Steps between C-alpha positions, in 0.01 A plus 500: 500500500576354156716697262388548143720331240675753278694353204836643403402620152848624408647162594236310306545721193879457505461123537273486194783640284777253593659268242381199703138610469556556127632146464195360682259706287668370183494142632126516575424650157702225330319236705164640389614508135618138519174385660293695245694351211495144629205400281470514124646852491839428651759768437277785387528698822782734593571702811619852564611652832611851589572712803239771518500815710368317805556127448588215266227395262467223245270397218423174322430570134333266254532490122140536376602442139663162570324222311295293741501767773123530497522877462405727786273244668765228476772723642275605788420136575867401492612794714235418761619138493854632547396697808337189644793275410778727624434430867781334687 
């Protein structure tokens, strides 16, 4: 008889808070920001990462007021390109 898989939630949750996971989350966010800014809008993206209650989280933030950014639509386009281009 097969046994049902039961994940160790406490172990997974503790792993998601380690400094190594934080470094990887920051690295991925920076990779997305670089890929998003690789076109005409290079350098207008910044990243932010923080340890939350349950896990590390990160954000890639665009400057909508930057000349040539294309506004909201341009930032969305560039961020989507960044997600596509950040694959390794």
